[in-house]
C-alpha positions as CSV (number, residue, x, y, z in Angstrom):
1,M,88.5,73.1,113.7
2,P,89.3,70.4,111.1
3,P,92.7,69.8,110.3
4,V,94.0,71.7,107.0
5,P,97.2,70.1,105.3
6,G,100.2,71.5,105.3
7,I,103.0,72.2,102.9
8,E,105.0,69.4,102.3
9,T,108.6,70.9,102.7
10,A,112.2,68.8,102.0
11,A,113.3,66.6,105.7
12,V,116.3,68.9,106.0
13,D,114.3,72.0,106.5
14,S,114.1,72.3,110.4
15,F,111.6,75.4,110.2
16,A,109.1,73.1,107.7
17,P,106.6,73.0,111.2
18,L,106.5,76.5,111.3
19,L,105.7,77.2,108.0
20,D,102.8,74.7,108.0
21,A,101.4,76.8,111.2
22,A,102.5,80.3,109.3
23,R,100.5,79.0,106.1
24,L,97.4,77.6,108.3
25,A,97.1,81.2,110.5
26,V,97.3,83.6,108.0
27,L,94.7,81.3,106.0
28,R,92.6,81.8,108.8
29,A,93.1,85.1,109.5
30,S,92.5,86.1,105.8
31,E,88.9,84.4,105.5
32,V,88.2,86.6,109.0
33,C,89.5,89.7,106.8
34,R,87.6,88.5,104.0
35,L,84.6,88.5,105.9
36,V,84.7,92.2,107.4
37,Q,85.7,93.3,104.1
38,S,82.6,92.1,102.8
39,S,80.3,93.3,105.7
40,L,81.8,96.6,106.3
41,D,78.1,98.3,106.7
42,R,76.9,95.8,109.1
43,V,80.1,96.3,111.2
44,R,79.8,99.6,111.0
45,A,76.2,99.7,111.8
46,I,77.3,97.9,115.0
47,T,79.9,99.6,116.3
48,K,78.4,103.3,115.1
49,D,82.3,103.8,114.0
50,D,83.5,104.6,110.3
51,D,86.3,103.3,110.3
52,S,86.0,100.6,113.0
53,P,86.2,97.5,110.5
54,V,89.8,97.8,109.9
55,T,90.2,97.6,114.3
56,V,87.6,94.6,114.4
57,A,89.6,92.6,111.4
58,D,93.1,93.7,113.1
59,F,91.6,92.3,116.8
60,A,90.1,89.2,115.1
61,A,92.6,88.3,112.9
62,Q,95.4,88.8,115.6
63,A,93.9,86.6,117.9
64,V,93.3,83.8,115.2
65,V,96.9,83.7,114.6
66,A,97.7,83.7,118.0
67,M,95.7,81.1,119.0
68,T,96.6,78.5,116.2
69,L,100.2,79.2,116.2
70,R,99.9,77.8,120.3
71,E,97.6,75.0,118.7
72,R,100.2,74.0,115.9
73,L,103.5,74.9,117.8
74,G,102.6,75.3,121.8
75,N,105.7,77.6,122.5
76,F,105.9,80.7,120.2
77,R,106.8,84.2,120.5
78,L,104.8,86.9,118.9
79,I,105.8,90.5,118.6
80,A,102.2,92.2,116.9
81,E,100.5,95.3,116.4
82,E,97.6,95.4,118.8
83,S,97.0,94.5,122.3
84,S,93.6,94.1,123.9
85,A,93.5,96.9,126.7
86,F,91.0,98.9,123.6
87,L,88.5,96.0,123.6
88,R,88.8,95.2,127.4
89,D,87.4,99.0,127.8
90,S,83.3,98.8,128.5
91,A,83.1,101.9,126.5
92,H,83.9,99.9,123.2
93,A,81.7,96.8,124.3
94,S,80.4,97.3,120.4
95,H,83.7,96.6,118.9
96,L,84.5,93.9,120.9
97,E,81.4,92.0,120.0
98,A,81.9,92.8,116.7
99,A,85.6,91.1,116.6
100,L,84.5,88.4,118.4
101,L,81.6,87.5,116.0
102,A,84.4,87.9,113.3
103,A,86.9,85.7,114.9
104,R,84.5,82.8,115.2
105,R,84.4,82.7,111.6
106,S,87.4,80.8,111.7
107,W,87.4,79.7,115.8
108,P,83.7,78.7,116.4
109,D,84.2,78.4,119.6
110,A,85.7,81.6,120.6
111,T,84.8,83.1,123.4
112,A,85.8,87.0,124.5
113,D,88.5,86.0,127.4
114,A,89.7,83.6,125.2
115,M,89.9,86.2,122.1
116,L,91.4,88.5,124.2
117,D,94.1,86.5,125.5
118,A,94.8,85.7,122.3
119,I,95.5,88.9,121.2
120,D,97.2,89.9,124.3
121,L,99.7,86.6,123.1
122,G,101.5,89.8,120.4
123,N,102.4,92.0,123.1
124,S,105.5,90.9,124.2
125,P,108.3,88.7,123.0
126,E,108.1,86.8,126.1
127,S,104.7,86.0,124.7
128,S,103.7,82.1,124.6
129,G,101.4,79.2,124.5
130,T,100.5,77.0,127.2
131,A,102.8,74.1,125.8
132,V,105.7,73.2,123.7
133,S,104.7,70.6,121.3
134,A,106.9,67.9,121.1
135,S,106.8,67.8,117.2
136,A,107.9,71.7,117.3
137,P,111.7,72.3,117.0
138,T,113.0,74.8,119.2
139,H,114.5,78.4,117.8
140,V,116.2,81.6,119.3
141,G,113.4,83.3,117.0
142,F,109.9,85.4,117.0
143,W,106.8,85.9,115.0
144,T,106.0,89.6,114.1
145,L,102.8,90.2,112.9
146,D,100.6,92.6,110.5
147,P,97.2,91.1,111.2
148,I,96.3,93.9,108.1
149,D,98.9,95.9,106.1
150,G,97.1,98.3,103.8
151,T,94.2,99.4,106.7
152,K,93.2,102.1,104.1
153,G,92.9,99.7,101.2
154,F,90.5,97.3,103.1
155,L,88.5,100.0,103.7
156,R,88.5,101.1,100.6
157,G,87.7,97.7,99.3
158,H,90.9,97.4,97.6
159,Q,94.3,95.4,98.6
160,Y,95.4,94.7,101.4
161,A,97.3,91.7,103.2
162,V,97.6,89.7,106.5
163,C,101.7,89.3,107.0
164,L,103.4,87.0,109.4
165,A,107.1,86.2,109.4
166,Y,109.0,84.4,111.8
167,I,112.9,86.1,112.6
168,V,116.1,84.4,113.4
169,G,119.2,87.4,114.5
170,S,118.5,89.5,112.0
171,D,116.6,87.6,108.8
172,P,112.6,86.7,108.7
173,V,113.7,83.0,108.0
174,V,109.5,81.8,107.4
175,A,107.2,83.9,105.8
176,A,103.7,83.6,104.8
177,L,101.9,86.9,103.0
178,G,98.2,86.6,102.4
179,C,96.5,88.1,99.9
180,P,93.1,87.9,99.9
181,N,91.8,90.0,96.9
182,L,95.4,89.9,94.7
183,P,94.9,87.4,91.8
184,A,97.4,84.8,91.1
185,D,98.1,85.3,88.0
186,G,100.4,88.3,87.2
187,G,99.2,89.4,84.0
188,A,95.8,89.8,85.5
189,S,94.6,93.8,86.7
190,L,95.6,95.0,90.2
191,Q,92.8,97.1,90.1
192,A,90.1,94.7,90.4
193,N,90.1,92.5,93.3
194,D,90.2,88.8,92.5
195,P,87.7,86.2,94.1
196,V,90.3,83.8,95.6
197,G,93.1,85.9,96.2
198,C,96.5,84.3,96.8
199,L,99.0,83.6,99.5
200,Y,102.6,83.8,99.2
201,L,105.3,81.4,101.3
202,A,109.0,81.2,101.7
203,T,111.8,80.0,104.1
204,Q,114.9,79.6,103.8
205,S,116.9,75.7,105.0
206,R,119.0,74.9,107.9
207,A,121.2,72.1,106.9
208,D,124.8,71.3,108.9
209,G,124.6,75.1,110.8
210,A,123.7,77.1,107.4
211,V,121.2,79.0,106.3
212,T,120.0,78.2,102.7
213,R,117.7,79.6,100.0
214,T,114.6,77.4,99.5
215,G,112.6,79.8,97.5
216,C,109.1,81.4,97.2
217,R,105.7,79.7,96.3
218,L,102.6,80.8,95.7
219,D,99.4,79.1,96.5
220,S,95.3,79.8,96.1
221,M,93.7,81.5,98.8
222,E,90.8,78.6,99.5
223,M,90.1,77.8,102.7
224,H,89.5,74.2,101.9
225,G,90.9,71.4,99.7
226,F,94.0,72.8,98.7
227,G,97.3,71.6,97.0
228,P,100.9,71.9,97.3
229,A,102.0,75.4,96.3
230,E,103.6,75.7,93.2
231,P,107.4,77.8,92.9
232,V,107.0,81.5,92.2
233,R,108.3,82.2,88.9
234,R,109.6,85.8,88.5
235,T,108.8,86.9,84.9
236,P,111.9,88.8,83.3
237,R,111.6,92.2,82.0
238,P,112.6,92.7,78.5
239,A,115.7,94.5,77.7
240,A,114.3,97.5,75.9
241,A,110.9,97.7,78.5
242,L,111.0,100.1,80.7
243,P,111.0,99.2,84.4
244,V,107.6,99.5,86.6
245,L,107.1,100.8,89.6
246,V,105.2,100.1,92.3
247,E,104.7,102.5,95.2
248,S,101.6,103.0,97.8
249,F,98.1,104.0,96.9
250,E,98.1,106.8,99.5
251,P,100.8,109.4,98.6
252,S,101.4,110.0,102.2
253,H,103.4,106.9,103.0
254,S,106.5,107.9,100.6
255,R,108.1,110.3,98.9
256,R,106.6,110.5,95.5
257,E,108.2,113.5,93.7
258,A,111.8,112.3,95.0
259,T,111.0,108.6,94.0
260,S,110.0,110.2,90.8
261,S,113.3,111.7,90.2
262,I,115.1,108.5,91.0
263,M,113.4,106.5,88.4
264,Q,114.0,109.1,86.2
265,R,117.9,108.7,86.5
266,L,117.4,105.2,86.2
267,I,115.4,104.8,82.6
268,D,117.4,107.8,81.5
269,R,120.4,105.9,82.2
270,L,119.2,102.5,80.9
271,A,117.8,104.4,77.8
272,G,121.5,105.3,77.4
273,T,122.7,102.1,77.2
274,L,120.3,101.0,74.7
275,G,121.7,104.4,72.1
276,L,117.9,106.1,72.7
277,P,117.4,109.2,74.0
278,T,117.1,110.2,77.6
279,G,114.5,112.4,79.3
280,L,111.7,111.2,77.3
281,H,110.2,108.1,78.7
282,E,108.2,108.2,81.9
283,C,108.5,105.7,84.1
284,P,105.0,103.4,84.4
285,I,103.8,103.2,87.6
286,V,101.3,101.2,89.4
287,R,99.7,101.9,93.0
288,I,98.9,99.5,95.7
289,D,98.2,99.5,98.9
290,S,100.0,97.1,101.7
291,Q,103.2,94.0,101.1
292,C,101.4,93.1,98.0
293,K,103.8,95.5,96.5
294,Y,106.8,92.7,97.4
295,A,104.8,90.0,95.7
296,V,104.1,92.2,92.3
297,V,108.0,92.5,92.3
298,A,108.8,89.2,93.4
299,R,106.7,88.0,90.1
300,G,107.5,90.2,87.9
301,Q,104.6,92.2,87.6
302,A,106.4,95.6,88.4
303,H,110.4,95.7,89.1
304,V,111.0,98.0,91.8
305,Y,109.6,98.8,94.9
306,L,111.1,102.1,96.4
307,R,109.6,103.8,99.5
308,L,111.3,107.0,101.3
309,P,110.3,108.3,104.3
310,S,107.8,110.9,104.2
311,K,108.7,112.0,107.8
312,R,111.8,113.1,108.9
313,G,113.1,110.3,111.6
314,Y,110.5,108.7,110.9
315,V,111.4,104.4,111.4
316,E,109.8,101.6,109.7
317,K,108.4,98.8,112.0
318,I,109.5,95.3,111.4
319,W,105.6,93.9,110.8
320,D,105.3,96.1,108.0
321,H,108.3,94.4,106.2
322,A,109.3,90.9,107.5
323,S,107.2,88.3,105.3
324,G,107.4,90.7,101.8
325,A,111.2,91.3,102.2
326,L,111.4,87.4,102.5
327,I,109.2,86.8,99.8
328,A,110.4,89.2,97.4
329,S,114.4,88.0,98.3
330,Q,113.4,84.1,98.1
331,A,112.1,84.9,94.5
332,G,115.7,86.2,93.1
333,C,115.2,89.9,94.2
334,I,117.5,92.1,96.5
335,V,116.2,94.0,99.5
336,S,118.1,96.6,101.2
337,D,117.6,100.1,102.4
338,A,117.7,103.1,100.5
339,R,121.8,103.0,101.0
340,G,121.8,99.3,99.7
341,V,122.5,97.7,103.1
342,P,120.3,95.1,103.6
343,L,117.4,95.3,106.0
344,D,118.5,94.7,109.9
345,F,115.5,92.6,112.3
346,S,117.1,92.0,114.9
347,C,116.4,95.9,116.4
348,G,113.1,95.1,118.2
349,K,110.2,96.8,116.8
350,E,111.9,98.4,114.4
351,L,114.2,99.0,111.5
352,I,116.4,101.5,113.7
353,R,119.8,101.0,111.7
354,N,118.0,101.2,108.3
355,R,116.5,104.1,105.9
356,G,114.3,103.5,103.3
357,I,113.3,100.0,101.2
358,V,114.4,99.5,98.2
359,V,113.2,96.5,96.3
360,A,114.6,95.2,92.7
361,P,115.7,92.0,90.8
362,P,119.9,92.4,90.7
363,D,120.0,94.0,87.0
364,L,118.1,97.0,88.6
365,H,118.7,97.0,92.3
366,A,122.6,98.5,91.9
367,G,121.4,101.2,89.6
368,V,118.4,102.4,92.1
369,I,120.8,102.7,94.4
370,D,123.2,104.6,92.5
371,A,120.8,107.1,91.5
372,I,120.0,107.5,95.1
373,A,123.0,108.4,96.2
374,E,123.5,110.7,93.1
375,L,120.6,113.0,93.9
376,G,122.0,113.1,97.4
377,M,119.1,110.9,99.2
378,S,120.8,108.2,100.9
379,E,120.2,109.7,104.6
380,V,122.1,108.5,107.0
381,A,120.1,105.9,109.0
382,P,118.4,107.3,112.4
383,S,119.8,106.5,115.8
384,R,118.2,105.9,118.8
């Protein structure tokens, strides 16, 4: 496989090799997912299963990411969503065939056994490659991956994301968020698929033992010949403009009625500060699938991402938020739970110390948290 140039980063950034590996892994996996999404009917014909394309793409993308991390970093730890047990079952031989065909788009010499073994590198925090690269720094963190976030959007032919993050302690410190259908232009429609797509990248630097902010960058989702990533510049919201809410396309993913009440409380408060009547302004809403929501808030196309669990006791998975959370925070937004508590990624596969998700720029975040509290929706974080 031909080498792909990495991102040029400052020498003080000890996470640079990890960001380089993440960028390449997500680009390759995105190419696999784009192939499967463009051939949904062909995949269904192979597997005889209407929902199989997302299953096939999940497995193939996870294998490609794990293979790339092993190739670039040698030793690594990965917590991901899939295991190979489904594909190893002879009853699912057609899914194995389809997943292998997809994986070969970015991993031409892949065999079934190699792909299955690569998938299983994401099943345990003890997962590792076969050798330690002398050029890769040793960290005490781990990778987390959602090979396809936004499965229903993927099946509808709409927005989805490939999400990879590296976590140290309680925080993501490296993130690559591939959005194959999302236009890089923040003024473009989110309802039409972009032929190129975009890749969001973020990292934190370590100098003298301290973690420092280094920002968020935007890359074209081109598979060959791409140049340096550009910094993300969040478009500020005009003072008199209503904040735009971005929420899940699927109503089952969040409590829309509660979200509506919170945003109405926020808008009324903003209207009051401008001397405008309250209760007359309806919140503009954008609905898309996946962690693309973090990206559109990061760039200022929307201003609030609010997610309240729709099921009692539901706990968010780390791979559903790690990369997006770092992207948004490095672009200047505040990311917290519904109580204003920072997200804690140190508890394994779930955000057990948090409840709900709030993402907004500093001028709006406190107002959202206050509205949640005033409406009695700041639920105590679930315990295990």
